[in-house]
N, C-alpha and C positions, 0 to 999 in steps of 0.2 A: 476384315481384316483388325479391326478396333476390339473385338472379342476375343481374338486370339491373340493380339497383345495383352491385353487385359488379365487372359490366363497363365501368359508366361510370367508378367510381372507379379501375379500373387504366387506360382510356384517359386520364382525366384526370391522375392521376400522370405515366404516360409522357410527355404533352405537356408536363407543367409541367417536368420535368427535361431537358428539351432545351435548350439553350442556345449561343451562340456559343462560350464557353469550352469546349464540351465536343469539338471536334476540335481544338484546339490542347493539350488535356490539362490544361486548368484554367491555364493561363498567361495567356490572355487574346489578342485581335486581335493579330497580327505577332509573336507569340512561340511557341516550341514547346518544351517537353523534351528535354534530352541526356539520354544513357543514365547520368548519374548522378543526373537527376532535377531538375536546375536549369532555370530557366526561361531560353533564349537567343533573342535576337532574331534573325528569320528573315532572310535576306541578302536582296539586291534581287531583280527579277522574275528568272523562269528560260525562256532565249532558247536555241529548240531549231534549229540551224541545219542544213537539209537535207543529208545526206551522198550518197554514192555509191549508185548504182541497185544493188539485192540481185536477181540472178538465182538462181533455183531449178533444180537440176536435177530433170528429170521422176523418174517412180517408177517401176522396173524391176521387173515381177513376174515370178517366176519360177515357172513352173507345178511344181506337186510330183509325185511319183512315185506313181504307182498300182499297186500290188501285191495281187493276188487275195487274197480273203479266207483267211485262216488264213496269210498270209504278210505280213513287216514287211520296208520297207527298213533292210538294215544291210551295212554295210562295200562299198558300191557295189553294192548288188544285190538282188533279192527273195528273201529267206530264211525258210524255214517257222518258224513261232513256238514 
């Protein structure tokens, strides 16, 4: 019963601690904190204009060098370890 009460108290305190000012750093809606900790008003809405189309190059996988057991690829060929 004690564990159930403690869990309920934890959930209640978490829900009670969330408010609209949490996201703004305690300044309230429409404001934010600057690097010096002062509350500053937000600017207008952000408008994102679509830009140029980005084309990615295909990935090229180079096959690895296979040396027999006891050899390692060094200086352009398989050499004994």
